[in-house]
Structure formats: structure tokens, C-alpha cells
Backbone bond lengths (Angstrom), bond angles and torsions (degrees), N, CA, C in turn:
res aa  C-N    CA-C-N  psi(-1)  N-CA   C-N-CA  omega(-1)  CA-C   N-CA-C  phi
1 M - - - 1.471 - - 1.519 109.30 -
2 T 1.347 115.41 134.05 1.458 118.75 177.85 1.521 108.70 -69.56
3 S 1.307 115.49 158.20 1.461 119.78 -179.04 1.532 108.89 -70.54
4 L 1.333 116.88 119.98 1.464 121.06 -176.71 1.517 109.93 -95.69
5 P 1.340 116.96 147.84 1.464 118.66 176.41 1.532 110.17 -62.61
6 L 1.318 116.16 137.28 1.460 120.63 177.74 1.520 108.90 -80.54
7 R 1.324 116.40 157.25 1.473 120.50 179.86 1.525 109.37 -110.14
8 R 1.304 116.05 137.54 1.466 120.52 -179.11 1.523 109.83 -78.57
9 L 1.335 115.63 137.55 1.468 120.06 177.64 1.521 109.21 -88.57
10 G 1.333 115.40 105.76 1.463 120.32 177.11 1.512 112.13 53.63
11 T 1.338 115.72 -131.84 1.471 120.81 -178.58 1.520 111.16 -97.13
12 S 1.344 117.80 9.22 1.462 121.19 -175.70 1.522 111.59 -79.57
13 D 1.331 116.32 177.74 1.467 118.73 173.85 1.524 110.28 -100.81
14 L 1.341 116.52 20.71 1.469 121.27 177.66 1.529 109.05 -91.55
15 H 1.333 115.48 128.81 1.467 120.83 178.37 1.524 108.42 -120.86
16 V 1.331 115.50 121.65 1.467 119.60 -170.45 1.531 112.80 -119.19
17 F 1.321 113.87 152.41 1.460 122.95 172.73 1.530 107.65 -61.34
18 P 1.364 118.61 144.59 1.478 119.80 -174.66 1.528 115.93 -70.10
19 L 1.337 117.62 7.45 1.471 120.16 170.93 1.522 106.97 -137.25
20 G 1.333 116.28 121.20 1.463 120.51 177.81 1.523 109.62 -88.32
21 L 1.330 116.70 143.55 1.465 120.75 179.47 1.530 109.37 -95.01
22 G 1.329 115.30 116.84 1.464 120.37 179.88 1.521 111.16 -73.62
23 G 1.327 116.71 131.52 1.464 120.66 -176.20 1.517 114.43 -100.36
24 N 1.344 117.07 11.80 1.473 119.18 -176.51 1.527 112.99 -62.29
25 V 1.351 116.66 -26.38 1.474 119.93 -176.96 1.531 113.14 -84.45
26 F 1.339 116.94 -18.28 1.466 119.83 -175.46 1.526 111.22 -66.92
27 G 1.340 115.19 126.08 1.463 118.95 -178.57 1.523 112.57 78.52
28 W 1.356 116.11 4.35 1.471 120.30 178.15 1.525 107.48 -120.69
29 T 1.352 118.62 -90.12 1.472 119.41 178.83 1.532 111.46 -85.02
30 A 1.327 116.98 -10.84 1.471 121.73 172.78 1.520 107.46 -116.84
31 D 1.338 117.21 121.07 1.470 118.59 178.69 1.528 109.48 -74.49
32 A 1.324 117.24 179.69 1.465 121.09 -174.86 1.532 111.80 -57.15
33 M 1.326 116.44 -43.10 1.466 119.17 -177.14 1.537 111.36 -65.78
34 Q 1.329 116.17 -45.11 1.477 120.33 177.83 1.531 110.35 -63.24
35 S 1.328 115.65 -41.94 1.469 120.57 -178.53 1.522 110.83 -62.40
36 F 1.347 116.92 -45.02 1.463 120.85 178.20 1.530 109.76 -59.28
37 A 1.329 116.74 -41.63 1.474 121.11 -178.35 1.532 110.52 -63.61
38 V 1.342 116.56 -42.35 1.473 120.89 179.35 1.533 109.91 -65.78
39 L 1.328 116.40 -45.74 1.469 120.82 179.62 1.533 110.83 -62.30
40 D 1.330 116.81 -40.56 1.471 120.67 177.71 1.522 111.10 -62.27
41 A 1.334 116.24 -45.77 1.468 120.51 -177.34 1.533 111.08 -66.69
42 Y 1.330 116.20 -39.85 1.474 121.00 179.58 1.536 110.23 -63.61
43 T 1.323 117.24 -47.15 1.474 119.28 -178.74 1.531 111.19 -71.20
44 A 1.326 116.95 -32.92 1.471 119.83 177.79 1.528 110.69 -62.75
45 A 1.340 116.50 -29.01 1.469 121.29 -179.84 1.535 111.98 -85.13
46 G 1.327 116.66 2.86 1.464 119.86 178.99 1.517 113.84 105.12
47 G 1.339 117.23 -5.71 1.471 120.60 -179.61 1.524 111.71 -67.31
48 N 1.345 116.36 145.67 1.470 119.36 -179.83 1.524 113.77 -141.57
49 F 1.359 117.58 8.10 1.465 121.59 -168.92 1.528 110.14 -123.11
50 V 1.330 116.23 104.02 1.464 121.41 -175.63 1.526 109.39 -113.04
51 D 1.322 116.09 127.28 1.462 121.97 -173.71 1.528 111.49 -112.86
52 T 1.327 116.41 129.04 1.457 120.26 177.97 1.530 109.04 -142.64
53 A 1.336 116.65 -170.02 1.467 121.89 176.71 1.514 108.07 -156.73
54 D 1.324 116.14 152.76 1.473 118.48 -177.71 1.528 112.32 -64.11
55 T 1.325 117.11 -22.39 1.468 120.05 -177.02 1.534 113.53 -85.93
56 Y 1.344 118.98 -14.43 1.474 120.71 179.39 1.525 109.11 -69.42
57 S 1.353 124.45 124.80 1.447 126.64 -0.03 1.536 108.94 -120.38
58 S 1.340 114.86 69.23 1.474 120.34 -175.55 1.525 113.47 -63.12
59 W 1.352 116.85 -16.57 1.478 120.41 -178.65 1.537 112.08 -76.65
60 A 1.314 116.42 -17.29 1.474 119.53 -176.36 1.527 110.09 -82.09
61 P 1.329 117.83 138.57 1.467 121.11 -178.94 1.526 111.35 -52.93
62 G 1.327 115.67 130.55 1.455 120.52 178.03 1.523 114.55 82.79
63 H 1.338 117.12 -1.48 1.467 119.70 179.29 1.529 111.01 -97.24
64 Q 1.324 115.87 150.36 1.469 121.43 -177.55 1.530 112.83 -101.66
65 G 1.347 116.78 -18.80 1.460 121.01 -165.42 1.515 107.45 99.40
66 G 1.334 116.85 145.01 1.463 120.41 -178.35 1.515 113.42 95.50
67 E 1.330 117.04 -4.78 1.478 120.31 -179.45 1.533 111.28 -60.39
68 S 1.331 116.45 -43.17 1.462 120.17 -178.44 1.530 111.13 -65.72
69 E 1.328 117.20 -46.07 1.472 120.73 178.48 1.532 110.70 -58.56
70 T 1.336 116.32 -40.55 1.462 120.63 -179.26 1.526 111.04 -62.06
71 V 1.335 116.57 -44.77 1.469 120.77 178.89 1.534 110.24 -61.56
72 I 1.332 116.51 -45.82 1.472 120.45 -178.85 1.536 110.28 -64.25
73 G 1.324 116.04 -41.97 1.468 120.32 178.23 1.520 111.96 -62.07
74 D 1.329 115.91 -43.39 1.468 120.58 178.92 1.539 110.43 -64.66
75 W 1.329 115.62 -39.97 1.466 120.08 179.36 1.534 111.15 -64.05
76 M 1.338 117.13 -46.27 1.477 119.63 -179.94 1.524 110.64 -64.02
77 A 1.321 116.66 -37.82 1.469 120.11 178.93 1.532 109.84 -65.87
78 A 1.330 116.36 -41.70 1.473 120.67 -179.50 1.529 111.36 -67.21
79 R 1.322 116.76 -36.33 1.469 120.59 -175.96 1.536 112.54 -91.59
80 G 1.318 117.51 -15.22 1.466 120.71 -178.34 1.520 112.92 61.69
81 N 1.336 116.10 37.07 1.469 119.67 -172.77 1.529 113.93 -118.87
82 R 1.337 117.10 22.50 1.466 119.08 -174.32 1.529 112.93 -50.34
83 S 1.318 117.97 -43.72 1.468 120.19 -174.48 1.531 112.99 -72.83
84 D 1.329 117.19 -11.88 1.475 120.17 179.85 1.526 112.82 -92.04
85 V 1.340 116.62 -8.72 1.467 120.26 -173.01 1.530 110.32 -115.01
86 I 1.324 115.96 133.32 1.468 121.39 172.34 1.527 106.11 -91.32
87 V 1.327 116.80 111.87 1.465 121.09 -177.87 1.524 109.73 -104.08
88 A 1.324 114.80 124.61 1.466 120.63 175.64 1.516 108.02 -111.06
89 T 1.326 117.06 132.50 1.463 120.00 171.64 1.524 108.80 -137.59
90 K 1.323 115.56 175.95 1.468 119.36 -170.59 1.518 111.85 -135.49
91 V 1.329 114.97 154.95 1.458 122.00 177.97 1.525 109.40 -121.72
92 G 1.326 116.20 144.67 1.462 119.68 173.56 1.499 115.18 128.11
93 G 1.358 116.89 -20.89 1.459 118.77 -175.33 1.513 115.97 -108.72
94 H 1.330 117.55 -10.72 1.474 119.68 -177.14 1.527 109.97 -64.05
95 P 1.350 117.14 135.44 1.464 119.83 -176.63 1.541 113.68 -52.85
96 Q 1.333 117.62 -32.67 1.468 119.87 -179.74 1.527 113.09 -93.18
97 Y 1.325 116.05 -9.50 1.475 120.11 -178.94 1.522 109.31 -134.28
98 K 1.317 114.13 66.13 1.464 120.61 -177.16 1.524 111.07 -81.44
99 G 1.337 115.79 138.81 1.454 119.80 172.28 1.522 112.77 90.75
100 I 1.338 115.28 179.51 1.460 120.23 -174.53 1.533 112.16 -125.87
101 G 1.341 115.50 33.26 1.468 119.94 172.05 1.525 108.53 -67.07
102 A 1.332 117.21 156.95 1.467 121.74 -175.12 1.535 112.65 -57.12
103 T 1.332 116.76 -44.82 1.477 119.42 -178.28 1.519 110.77 -64.47
104 T 1.331 115.96 -41.07 1.468 121.21 179.12 1.521 110.70 -61.63
105 I 1.328 116.66 -47.22 1.467 120.98 -179.03 1.523 110.44 -58.10
106 K 1.313 116.24 -45.98 1.468 121.09 -177.97 1.543 110.65 -62.84
107 A 1.331 116.13 -49.27 1.472 120.60 -177.63 1.530 111.71 -67.00
108 A 1.330 116.66 -42.17 1.467 120.79 -178.17 1.527 110.70 -66.03
109 A 1.331 116.78 -38.40 1.473 120.24 179.64 1.534 110.16 -61.37
110 E 1.323 117.03 -41.27 1.474 120.40 179.07 1.530 110.89 -61.22
111 Q 1.334 115.90 -41.15 1.474 119.76 179.35 1.533 111.02 -67.04
112 S 1.338 116.67 -40.29 1.473 120.11 178.08 1.527 110.69 -62.96
113 L 1.332 116.71 -42.97 1.470 120.80 178.83 1.527 110.56 -60.87
114 R 1.318 115.17 -40.74 1.472 119.90 -179.07 1.533 110.44 -64.51
115 R 1.344 116.30 -47.51 1.470 119.83 -178.42 1.526 111.72 -67.02
116 L 1.329 116.02 -36.74 1.465 120.17 -179.50 1.533 111.80 -79.00
117 R 1.319 115.73 -6.62 1.464 122.48 178.07 1.528 111.21 54.78
118 T 1.328 114.56 48.88 1.466 120.32 -177.61 1.526 108.73 -144.19
119 D 1.325 116.46 166.90 1.474 117.82 176.90 1.527 111.99 -107.10
120 Y 1.353 116.12 4.89 1.468 117.44 174.42 1.530 110.03 -151.51
121 I 1.328 114.88 150.55 1.473 123.68 175.07 1.527 105.82 -108.98
122 D 1.323 117.77 131.27 1.465 119.76 -177.44 1.526 112.26 -70.01
123 L 1.333 115.96 -46.95 1.466 120.48 -177.35 1.520 107.91 -135.70
124 Y 1.337 116.21 122.04 1.475 120.95 -174.88 1.521 109.18 -118.43
125 Y 1.330 115.42 117.35 1.470 121.40 -177.62 1.526 112.51 -98.63
126 T 1.320 116.42 144.09 1.462 119.40 158.78 1.526 104.00 -79.92
127 H 1.328 116.33 118.37 1.466 121.85 -168.85 1.526 112.32 -71.34
128 V 1.317 115.74 -46.30 1.469 121.09 -179.48 1.517 106.86 -138.80
129 D 1.313 116.51 129.98 1.460 119.24 -179.59 1.523 110.20 -68.81
130 D 1.317 116.59 148.72 1.465 122.38 172.77 1.522 106.91 -126.12
131 P 1.337 116.75 101.43 1.463 120.98 -175.98 1.539 113.40 -58.12
132 A 1.343 116.80 -16.45 1.472 119.27 178.50 1.528 111.74 -74.90
133 V 1.330 116.87 -17.57 1.472 120.46 179.60 1.530 108.74 -96.48
134 P 1.334 117.15 121.75 1.466 119.25 -179.47 1.534 110.93 -62.37
135 V 1.330 116.96 145.55 1.468 119.69 179.37 1.530 110.36 -58.17
136 E 1.327 116.53 -34.49 1.468 120.10 179.76 1.525 110.83 -54.90
137 E 1.335 116.00 -37.55 1.462 120.09 -175.84 1.533 111.87 -72.19
138 F 1.342 117.47 -52.34 1.469 116.77 -175.38 1.528 112.60 -75.65
139 V 1.336 117.61 -32.96 1.466 119.17 177.93 1.537 110.00 -64.69
140 S 1.332 116.37 -41.85 1.475 120.14 179.28 1.525 111.07 -65.02
141 A 1.337 116.71 -38.66 1.474 120.50 179.24 1.529 110.55 -65.76
142 L 1.346 117.19 -40.76 1.464 121.21 178.21 1.531 110.25 -66.28
143 D 1.332 115.34 -41.96 1.463 120.22 179.19 1.531 110.89 -59.70
144 Q 1.323 115.97 -39.66 1.468 121.33 179.21 1.540 110.43 -59.83
145 L 1.332 116.47 -42.85 1.470 120.94 179.02 1.535 110.95 -63.39
146 V 1.335 115.79 -37.94 1.467 119.75 178.79 1.529 109.52 -67.10
147 R 1.333 116.25 -43.91 1.470 120.29 179.97 1.524 111.61 -62.58
148 E 1.329 115.77 -33.70 1.471 119.81 -179.72 1.528 112.23 -79.40
149 G 1.352 116.95 -4.87 1.459 120.37 179.54 1.522 113.35 79.85
150 K 1.338 116.58 10.53 1.474 119.57 -178.86 1.521 111.48 -85.51
151 V 1.324 116.44 -20.14 1.465 122.13 -179.46 1.527 107.77 -135.91
152 R 1.336 116.51 136.02 1.470 119.56 179.98 1.531 112.70 -86.90
153 A 1.325 116.54 -39.15 1.467 120.16 -179.07 1.521 108.77 -151.96
154 V 1.344 115.98 155.81 1.469 119.89 -176.73 1.525 111.13 -119.66
155 A 1.333 114.33 153.80 1.465 120.83 -175.69 1.521 109.31 -148.05
156 A 1.340 115.86 171.66 1.463 121.19 -177.80 1.521 110.45 -129.47
157 S 1.335 116.02 150.57 1.457 121.50 173.57 1.527 107.42 -137.20
158 N 1.312 116.63 152.30 1.477 120.92 176.00 1.527 111.32 49.80
159 I 1.337 114.60 62.21 1.465 121.46 -178.15 1.527 108.23 -136.20
160 S 1.317 117.34 149.59 1.470 119.67 178.92 1.529 109.30 -82.67
161 A 1.328 115.31 160.91 1.470 120.31 179.32 1.527 110.43 -59.65
162 E 1.339 115.50 -38.07 1.470 119.97 -177.36 1.529 111.29 -65.17
163 R 1.330 115.73 -47.77 1.468 119.89 -178.97 1.529 111.07 -68.14
164 L 1.328 115.94 -35.06 1.455 119.48 178.03 1.532 109.66 -61.75
165 Q 1.330 115.11 -46.92 1.472 120.03 -179.60 1.530 110.85 -62.58
166 E 1.322 115.40 -40.62 1.465 120.66 -179.97 1.539 110.77 -61.16
167 A 1.331 115.22 -42.92 1.469 120.32 179.38 1.528 110.71 -66.18
168 L 1.329 116.72 -42.30 1.468 121.08 179.61 1.528 110.87 -64.12
169 D 1.332 115.88 -41.57 1.472 120.33 179.67 1.526 111.06 -63.41
170 F 1.332 115.99 -42.51 1.475 120.21 -179.41 1.533 110.29 -64.51
171 S 1.334 116.35 -45.06 1.474 120.75 178.18 1.528 110.89 -57.14
172 A 1.333 115.36 -45.35 1.472 120.41 -177.44 1.530 110.88 -66.01
173 R 1.322 114.78 -42.91 1.474 120.11 -177.38 1.521 111.52 -64.62
174 E 1.338 116.18 -39.87 1.469 120.97 -174.66 1.528 113.35 -97.18
175 G 1.333 116.71 -2.79 1.463 119.84 -178.60 1.518 112.85 67.10
176 L 1.333 116.17 37.69 1.473 121.06 -178.50 1.531 110.44 -103.14
177 A 1.335 116.00 164.60 1.466 120.98 176.93 1.531 108.57 -52.55
178 S 1.313 115.45 133.90 1.460 120.54 -174.66 1.528 110.24 -117.44
179 Y 1.322 116.10 148.63 1.459 120.43 176.19 1.534 110.37 -53.87
180 V 1.345 116.17 134.95 1.468 120.30 177.26 1.524 111.47 -111.80
181 A 1.332 115.65 -15.61 1.468 119.17 -176.32 1.520 110.05 -146.36
182 L 1.312 113.40 166.24 1.459 121.32 -176.66 1.519 107.41 -140.12
183 Q 1.335 117.05 136.53 1.463 119.32 177.93 1.523 108.35 -113.35
184 P 1.338 116.72 93.09 1.465 120.08 -179.21 1.525 111.86 -94.88
185 H 1.308 116.36 160.41 1.469 122.49 169.01 1.524 104.75 -79.06
186 Y 1.341 117.21 117.05 1.457 119.69 -172.59 1.525 109.73 -158.29
187 S 1.313 116.10 129.06 1.468 120.88 176.42 1.525 108.34 -163.88
188 L 1.326 116.21 178.68 1.465 120.94 177.93 1.526 112.64 -60.63
189 V 1.340 117.65 -26.32 1.468 118.62 178.82 1.535 111.46 -104.88
190 S 1.331 116.70 10.40 1.464 119.49 176.66 1.525 108.61 -148.55
191 R 1.312 115.53 76.55 1.470 119.46 -176.24 1.524 112.60 -91.55
192 D 1.343 116.35 -34.94 1.471 118.24 -176.66 1.532 113.07 -71.71
193 T 1.340 117.36 -8.83 1.464 119.78 176.76 1.534 110.93 -76.01
194 Y 1.343 116.94 -9.39 1.468 119.42 176.99 1.525 112.87 -133.84
195 E 1.343 116.74 -45.90 1.461 119.21 -176.53 1.532 109.72 -64.64
196 G 1.330 115.48 143.86 1.466 119.63 -176.53 1.521 109.65 113.58
197 A 1.331 116.56 -140.88 1.468 121.27 -172.66 1.530 113.24 -59.27
198 L 1.339 116.24 -39.34 1.465 119.02 -176.88 1.535 110.45 -66.09
199 R 1.333 115.89 -48.04 1.466 118.57 179.07 1.524 111.20 -64.74
200 D 1.334 116.58 -39.12 1.469 119.92 179.45 1.530 110.59 -59.62
201 T 1.325 115.74 -41.96 1.466 120.63 179.96 1.528 110.05 -64.59
202 A 1.329 116.10 -44.66 1.469 120.65 179.13 1.527 110.63 -61.68
203 E 1.327 115.38 -43.28 1.468 120.33 -177.43 1.531 111.24 -64.71
204 R 1.325 116.04 -44.38 1.476 119.81 179.05 1.524 111.42 -60.44
205 A 1.327 116.18 -37.86 1.467 120.52 -175.51 1.527 112.99 -88.41
206 G 1.354 116.42 -2.60 1.460 119.51 -179.96 1.521 113.71 72.97
207 L 1.344 116.57 28.00 1.463 120.84 178.57 1.522 110.12 -83.35
208 S 1.328 116.50 149.38 1.466 121.20 174.11 1.516 109.41 -97.69
209 A 1.330 116.10 142.69 1.462 120.40 176.90 1.526 110.19 -99.97
210 V 1.332 114.61 139.07 1.471 122.47 177.84 1.532 105.68 -125.85
211 P 1.339 118.18 82.06 1.466 120.58 -170.30 1.529 114.52 -65.64
212 Y 1.342 114.97 138.91 1.465 120.00 171.95 1.531 108.69 -102.97
213 W 1.357 115.44 167.90 1.464 121.75 -172.84 1.525 110.65 51.71
214 A 1.333 114.87 36.68 1.464 121.72 -176.93 1.524 111.75 -62.91
215 L 1.346 116.27 -26.05 1.474 120.61 177.92 1.536 111.02 -108.44
216 A 1.335 116.31 17.80 1.471 121.26 175.76 1.530 112.43 49.93
217 S 1.343 115.19 57.58 1.476 121.85 179.86 1.530 113.09 55.14
218 G 1.330 116.85 27.20 1.466 120.10 177.64 1.520 114.07 102.01
219 F 1.346 117.55 -12.32 1.466 119.39 -178.97 1.530 111.02 -58.62
220 L 1.346 116.69 -39.39 1.466 120.06 -175.39 1.528 113.28 -82.94
221 T 1.333 116.49 12.03 1.471 119.25 170.20 1.530 109.24 -86.24
222 G 1.337 115.80 -14.96 1.459 119.87 179.75 1.517 113.91 85.91
223 K 1.343 116.92 3.14 1.480 116.90 -177.77 1.531 112.40 -83.20
224 Y 1.337 116.80 -11.54 1.470 119.72 177.91 1.519 108.23 -94.81
225 R 1.316 115.47 115.24 1.465 121.17 -178.75 1.523 108.25 -132.99
226 P 1.345 118.15 158.07 1.465 119.28 177.62 1.529 110.07 -52.89
227 G 1.326 116.38 129.71 1.457 120.57 175.98 1.517 115.45 81.64
228 T 1.351 117.42 3.83 1.472 118.05 178.83 1.521 110.19 -100.76
229 Q 1.311 115.69 150.33 1.472 122.08 175.44 1.522 107.16 -112.90
230 V 1.343 117.09 127.37 1.464 119.77 179.19 1.516 109.36 -115.31
231 D 1.326 115.54 131.61 1.457 120.42 179.91 1.529 108.38 -86.39
232 S 1.331 116.93 92.65 1.457 121.05 -179.38 1.516 109.17 -151.78
233 A 1.339 115.90 148.16 1.463 120.68 177.91 1.528 110.34 -64.61
234 R 1.356 116.04 -17.05 1.470 119.59 -175.20 1.520 113.05 -110.83
235 A 1.333 116.66 11.68 1.471 120.48 -172.28 1.527 113.47 -56.10
236 E 1.316 116.81 -42.02 1.469 120.20 -175.62 1.525 111.14 -63.79
237 G 1.345 116.37 -44.17 1.466 121.31 179.83 1.514 111.63 -63.08
238 A 1.317 115.99 -38.51 1.462 120.05 -177.82 1.523 111.43 -73.78
239 A 1.324 116.12 -42.15 1.462 120.58 -174.02 1.529 112.90 -63.93
240 K 1.337 117.50 -26.25 1.477 119.04 -177.17 1.535 112.37 -61.82
241 H 1.340 117.05 -24.91 1.472 119.48 179.73 1.529 112.12 -69.52
242 L 1.344 116.59 -23.47 1.465 120.18 177.86 1.521 111.26 -64.90
243 A 1.325 114.91 -25.82 1.462 119.55 -176.94 1.525 112.11 -78.79
244 T 1.330 117.92 -9.61 1.469 119.86 -177.45 1.522 110.84 -103.31
245 E 1.321 114.98 149.71 1.475 119.95 178.48 1.523 109.98 -62.60
246 R 1.334 116.11 -41.37 1.463 119.38 -179.47 1.531 110.64 -61.56
247 G 1.331 115.84 -43.45 1.460 120.16 179.37 1.525 111.48 -56.96
248 R 1.334 115.74 -45.04 1.475 120.26 -178.43 1.531 111.60 -68.91
249 E 1.333 116.40 -38.28 1.477 119.92 179.57 1.527 111.02 -67.97
250 V 1.323 116.17 -39.73 1.471 120.57 178.47 1.523 109.41 -62.93
251 L 1.339 115.96 -44.48 1.464 120.71 -179.88 1.539 110.76 -61.25
252 A 1.329 116.07 -41.17 1.474 120.47 179.80 1.527 110.50 -64.13
253 A 1.348 116.94 -42.64 1.472 120.70 -179.97 1.534 110.13 -66.60
254 L 1.330 116.43 -40.73 1.471 120.24 177.83 1.528 110.59 -62.85
255 D 1.337 115.49 -43.06 1.481 120.52 178.90 1.526 111.30 -59.68
256 T 1.330 116.33 -42.24 1.464 121.39 -179.14 1.526 110.55 -59.13
257 I 1.335 115.53 -49.65 1.476 120.26 -176.99 1.527 110.76 -70.11
258 A 1.329 116.16 -45.88 1.467 120.29 -178.21 1.536 110.31 -62.25
259 G 1.342 115.99 -41.02 1.470 121.00 179.88 1.518 111.70 -63.83
260 A 1.348 115.61 -45.34 1.472 120.15 -178.35 1.528 111.54 -64.81
261 R 1.322 116.38 -32.46 1.470 119.52 -175.88 1.536 112.72 -97.20
262 G 1.333 115.98 -9.77 1.451 119.20 -178.70 1.520 112.97 68.65
263 I 1.337 115.31 39.09 1.472 120.06 -179.95 1.526 110.32 -129.16
264 E 1.303 116.14 175.37 1.472 121.15 -177.91 1.534 111.53 -79.42
265 V 1.327 114.84 149.17 1.464 122.56 177.71 1.536 111.40 -57.27
266 S 1.339 117.00 -42.88 1.471 120.00 -176.91 1.528 111.98 -63.74
267 S 1.330 117.25 -33.44 1.477 120.49 178.23 1.528 109.70 -61.24
268 V 1.347 115.50 -41.73 1.467 120.93 -178.21 1.531 110.58 -68.05
269 A 1.338 116.68 -44.30 1.475 120.84 -178.87 1.526 111.46 -60.44
270 L 1.330 116.02 -42.41 1.465 120.21 -179.69 1.525 111.16 -71.45
271 A 1.337 116.64 -36.28 1.474 119.89 179.60 1.530 111.16 -66.15
272 W 1.352 116.83 -36.57 1.476 119.37 175.85 1.530 109.42 -60.72
273 L 1.325 115.81 -44.95 1.465 120.82 -177.79 1.527 110.85 -63.97
274 A 1.337 115.96 -44.66 1.468 120.77 -178.47 1.533 111.75 -63.23
275 A 1.339 116.50 -22.13 1.468 120.57 -178.38 1.531 112.43 -87.85
276 Q 1.326 117.69 -5.76 1.469 120.47 -176.91 1.534 111.23 -78.01
277 P 1.338 116.68 151.08 1.469 120.48 -179.48 1.535 110.91 -54.39
278 T 1.307 116.48 139.75 1.481 127.26 178.29 1.535 114.06 76.62
279 V 1.335 119.38 -18.82 1.471 119.37 -173.90 1.537 110.63 -74.43
280 A 1.332 115.78 124.21 1.473 121.08 177.93 1.519 110.36 -95.57
281 A 1.336 115.76 -43.49 1.465 119.42 -175.99 1.512 110.16 -160.35
282 P 1.334 117.91 112.01 1.467 118.95 172.64 1.532 108.70 -65.00
283 L 1.323 116.17 155.29 1.466 121.35 176.29 1.520 109.58 -103.46
284 A 1.320 115.87 139.07 1.468 120.20 172.97 1.511 107.31 -146.55
285 S 1.321 116.22 146.37 1.464 119.06 -178.82 1.522 110.23 -115.38
286 A 1.323 115.19 152.41 1.463 121.50 178.99 1.519 108.27 -132.71
287 R 1.316 115.15 130.22 1.467 121.38 -179.55 1.525 110.23 -83.97
288 T 1.338 115.30 -27.77 1.465 120.77 -178.45 1.524 109.15 -134.11
289 V 1.304 116.37 159.73 1.465 121.86 178.83 1.539 110.05 -60.99
290 E 1.340 117.04 -33.55 1.474 121.37 -178.85 1.525 112.06 -62.90
291 Q 1.339 117.08 -25.80 1.469 119.59 -178.74 1.530 112.65 -81.79
292 L 1.333 117.19 -10.83 1.469 120.48 -173.60 1.530 116.87 -74.57
293 P 1.355 119.70 -43.37 1.472 119.28 -171.47 1.532 116.24 -50.22
294 P 1.351 119.98 -47.01 1.468 117.25 -179.58 1.536 112.71 -65.98
295 L 1.342 116.26 -29.15 1.468 119.55 178.09 1.520 109.31 -68.80
296 L 1.327 115.73 -47.30 1.466 120.55 179.47 1.527 111.65 -64.16
297 A 1.335 115.93 -34.75 1.473 120.11 -179.36 1.529 111.18 -61.38
298 S 1.332 116.63 -30.13 1.469 120.10 -178.87 1.521 111.40 -62.71
299 A 1.331 116.64 -29.33 1.463 120.82 -175.77 1.524 112.79 -65.45
300 E 1.354 116.61 -25.97 1.467 117.66 178.72 1.527 112.69 -112.84
301 L 1.331 115.51 14.66 1.466 119.57 -179.61 1.535 109.96 -94.06
302 A 1.321 115.42 117.75 1.474 119.95 176.50 1.524 107.81 -104.10
303 L 1.306 116.41 112.34 1.467 120.42 178.71 1.526 109.56 -78.46
304 T 1.325 116.67 147.95 1.471 120.49 177.54 1.530 109.33 -75.38
305 A 1.316 115.77 165.71 1.472 120.75 178.54 1.534 110.38 -58.92
306 D 1.341 116.67 -37.91 1.461 120.79 -179.93 1.537 111.28 -67.09
307 E 1.337 115.35 -41.66 1.474 119.16 179.57 1.520 111.00 -65.17
308 L 1.327 115.93 -42.07 1.476 120.03 178.33 1.531 109.88 -62.70
309 A 1.332 116.08 -41.96 1.472 120.94 -178.74 1.528 110.99 -64.74
310 L 1.335 116.58 -39.76 1.468 121.65 178.29 1.542 110.78 -59.94
311 L 1.305 115.68 -46.25 1.469 120.49 -178.89 1.532 111.43 -69.40
312 T 1.326 115.39 -39.60 1.464 119.60 -179.86 1.523 110.69 -64.05
313 A 1.331 117.06 -39.39 1.471 121.39 178.37 1.520 110.91 -69.07
314 A 1.333 117.34 -42.75 1.469 120.98 -178.23 1.521 111.67 -65.38
315 S 1.331 116.24 -29.83 1.473 120.11 -174.91 1.517 113.09 -96.31
316 A 1.356 116.42 1.40 1.461 120.34 -175.98 1.523 112.21 -65.52
């Protein structure tokens, strides 16, 4: 892969590859060896943006949370490449560090730093908003981490437009570290989860979006078809889109473009997302090295105006 221009995250000094690598599978459906192989292949292709959370993969039987961060930390230590990788992690979902109160943020950040085997986090997200916590409290706690050099930039995920604006206003008024990015649920089969007030707020403030579930739990890879059985931990979530008219129309439009260009369906789905206003880098995860090429291909795929229009109409 040729060296692609990196995209700046909001007003920060972080510049990321146009496809972020989701770390939810590391230490869960991908063991340490598989995870290292995926991380090696992604960075070898020019990728530099790895996304995780302190709670990954606490949902798996026998897991505590922090498994993904531990794998990434071990990998960076083994490769000696910490300064080459933009690491994003999140606070708020870990079973022992629930919520975004100031004390929780401080304690959870220390645990993330320890597992990642680093002294700074590049991008630190509040994972899930808690309306019971005043913006003054969590924004000040995040600002403190930035001042201490433990976090380079801060971001938000799973937040309403109103709360996002409130947090941005408080940061501006008090001269505190301000959100530079947003991680919304956004894809061709889930547009209303971002488009509208939330995107408008991000756009006005110059925030970059880093969408999760960009491939709709695998549905937008094209491997889910009527009458097919897919062996995946996420099969049920993905298959439900087949039952909707929009899901079928999106798949047909993706097939048309992918067929004409001789490329994978997932490359097209991610390229549509990367072309949307505010989007800096969609996130996608790979359990094996074999799953990576179509994801990486999306980073250099420029869809024509007609192709974008076809997908936008099919997904409306």
C-alpha cells in the first residue's frame, strides 16, 4: 500500500490513518498471537490508529476487562513502537470503574496506562455519558489528565448533541481541554444515530468523527446473505439487517459498485463512510490477518459522486 495522507483529528495535533483498527477482538476472539499478527500487518500497511477501551472484553466469560489494552501494551513493548502508534482508549465501562465521575476517571486512567505499558494515552474517550455527572466534573477531570501529560487529547462517545455542546461550552468558557473527536454509532444501515443534531454539533465545533460499528457487526462485509449461516460471535446482530428493506437495498448497491470495480463489499461500505462530512477514520476490527486487506483497501478507495449518491439513496 502506498503511503496515504494522514487525517488530523479535530483541532488536536494527532494525525491518523484513514482507517482505525478496532481492538475489541484482541484478547477475546483473537488470542495474543493472532492479535500481534493483525497489529503487525495493519502497521506494516501504514496504519497508525488503534482503538480500544478499558472494558474490552469484560463481557466474555472469565474476563475482567482490560484484556485488549493488555495485548496492545504487550505488543507495543515487544515492537518498541509506542511513538509510532496513536492509541485511543475509553473510560466509563469497566466493571470496576463504572461511570465518568472525577475519581473514576483518574483511577481508570492509571489502570489503562499500566495495562498499555505507557506513560501517556493519545486519545482518551468518555465511553458512555452519564447525565447524572455534571459536565464541569468530567471535563475538569479530563483536563487534569491532559495537564499532567497522561493524555494528549480527549474525545466523547455515546453522548447526546445537547450534552456534547454543554461540555464544549464549559471547556471554552474555562479554557480547559476540549473534546476534539467523537465516536458515534454510524454506518450505511445506521445513519440516524449520527446524522442530524449530533453531526451538526460536531461540524460546528470542528470535531472529527471516528464511527464504530462501521460494518454493522459484519453485515456490510456482504457475507450475510439469505439462507447463509455465518460462524461469528456477532452473526445474530448482523443478520437482522437482512430482514429490512433498507438492509437489502444497501447490499444491492454495494454489490453493484463492488462488482463493477472488482473489489470487496466491505471496502465500499467503509469508503462511503470515510467520505461523509466530519468523518476522519471509520473503525473496523479484524480477528485474523486474512480479514485485513479489504479493510485496508477502503483507505485508498475514492468513490465517484455517482457511487456515493447510489449508496446514500439506498441507505436513506
